[in-house]
Backbone as CSV, one residue per row, in Angstrom:
resi,resn,N_x,N_y,N_z,CA_x,CA_y,CA_z,C_x,C_y,C_z
1,MET,-10.244,3.883,-3.242,-10.743,5.222,-3.403,-9.586,6.190,-3.179
2,ASP,-9.484,7.141,-4.059,-8.461,8.172,-3.955,-9.146,9.509,-3.699
3,ILE,-8.745,10.184,-2.639,-9.309,11.496,-2.341,-8.179,12.514,-2.414
4,HIS,-8.357,13.515,-3.270,-7.349,14.559,-3.425,-7.985,15.904,-3.105
5,SER,-7.412,16.606,-2.162,-7.933,17.920,-1.800,-6.825,18.741,-1.170
6,ASP,-6.713,19.975,-1.599,-5.773,20.896,-0.976,-6.399,21.550,0.256
7,SER,-7.713,21.357,0.439,-8.422,22.005,1.537,-8.266,21.258,2.856
8,TYR,-7.957,19.956,2.780,-7.859,19.143,3.986,-6.617,18.286,3.959
9,LYS,-6.142,17.931,5.156,-5.019,17.010,5.295,-5.368,16.022,6.403
10,VAL,-4.704,14.880,6.419,-4.951,13.897,7.459,-4.585,14.517,8.807
11,ALA,-5.476,14.403,9.769,-5.265,14.999,11.082,-4.169,14.262,11.845
12,THR,-3.335,15.006,12.532,-2.293,14.439,13.376,-2.868,14.293,14.775
13,LEU,-3.085,13.041,15.193,-3.755,12.807,16.470,-2.918,12.004,17.453
14,GLU,-1.626,11.874,17.211,-0.783,11.050,18.076,-0.915,11.426,19.552
15,ASP,-1.015,12.710,19.845,-1.074,13.175,21.232,-2.508,13.419,21.701
16,GLN,-3.474,12.930,20.948,-4.890,13.161,21.266,-5.570,11.830,21.579
17,ARG,-5.181,11.225,22.683,-5.669,9.885,23.051,-7.198,9.815,23.091
18,ASP,-7.857,10.852,23.631,-9.316,10.844,23.709,-9.948,10.820,22.320
19,ALA,-9.405,11.602,21.392,-9.931,11.635,20.025,-9.746,10.281,19.342
20,ILE,-8.596,9.663,19.545,-8.334,8.347,18.958,-9.317,7.320,19.499
21,GLU,-9.580,7.381,20.791,-10.514,6.439,21.410,-11.930,6.614,20.858
22,ILE,-12.346,7.844,20.651,-13.667,8.109,20.072,-13.760,7.505,18.671
23,ILE,-12.728,7.709,17.865,-12.721,7.177,16.501,-12.743,5.650,16.526
24,GLN,-11.945,5.038,17.390,-11.912,3.577,17.480,-13.268,3.023,17.920
25,ASN,-13.910,3.684,18.882,-15.234,3.242,19.317,-16.252,3.357,18.198
26,ALA,-16.170,4.428,17.427,-17.075,4.609,16.293,-16.844,3.536,15.240
27,GLU,-15.589,3.202,14.967,-15.278,2.132,14.015,-15.906,0.813,14.461
28,THR,-15.768,0.516,15.750,-16.314,-0.723,16.290,-17.829,-0.753,16.156
29,ARG,-18.471,0.346,16.524,-19.930,0.410,16.476,-20.458,0.318,15.048
30,ILE,-19.826,1.009,14.119,-20.250,0.950,12.717,-20.067,-0.456,12.173
31,ALA,-18.964,-1.094,12.524,-18.729,-2.472,12.083,-19.811,-3.409,12.627
32,GLN,-20.227,-3.191,13.869,-21.297,-4.005,14.449,-22.613,-3.792,13.692
33,LEU,-22.903,-2.559,13.344,-24.146,-2.240,12.639,-24.170,-2.783,11.216
34,THR,-23.028,-2.706,10.542,-22.982,-3.071,9.121,-22.521,-4.496,8.872
35,GLY,-21.830,-5.081,9.858,-21.277,-6.417,9.665,-20.008,-6.410,8.827
36,THR,-19.455,-5.229,8.605,-18.249,-5.074,7.799,-17.251,-4.202,8.551
37,PRO,-15.986,-4.636,8.648,-14.993,-3.791,9.311,-14.842,-2.455,8.568
38,VAL,-14.685,-1.389,9.329,-14.482,-0.070,8.732,-13.289,0.617,9.383
39,THR,-12.705,1.524,8.648,-11.643,2.380,9.166,-12.055,3.814,8.914
40,LEU,-12.084,4.601,9.971,-12.402,6.020,9.841,-11.108,6.812,9.784
41,ILE,-11.087,7.813,8.935,-9.906,8.653,8.764,-10.290,10.085,9.118
42,ALA,-9.543,10.684,10.023,-9.822,12.059,10.439,-9.031,13.031,9.569
43,TYR,-9.728,14.039,9.060,-9.092,15.100,8.299,-9.237,16.405,9.057
44,GLU,-8.303,17.300,8.853,-8.407,18.642,9.398,-8.227,19.646,8.270
45,LYS,-8.821,20.794,8.447,-8.717,21.851,7.446,-7.256,22.251,7.270
46,SER,-6.818,22.326,6.033,-5.454,22.782,5.759,-5.350,24.273,6.025
47,SER,-4.163,24.715,6.354,-3.977,26.143,6.617,-3.658,26.917,5.356
48,GLY,-3.751,26.258,4.209,-3.481,26.913,2.934,-4.573,27.877,2.543
49,PRO,-4.482,28.412,1.333,-5.467,29.393,0.844,-6.874,28.809,0.826
50,GLU,-7.849,29.606,1.168,-9.250,29.182,1.144,-9.738,29.114,-0.294
51,SER,-10.664,28.161,-0.556,-11.220,28.099,-1.916,-12.596,28.682,-1.966
């Protein structure tokens, strides 16, 4: 799947340990529910022009 948007960019979370842990826990829980491994990707609003 290819997602192209000028409105959002991949969130930079290197220094956000709590946010990373929440995402990892959600991935684990969703995988348990569905029986399929998942990867969640965090996006943040771009600071560019609004559409």
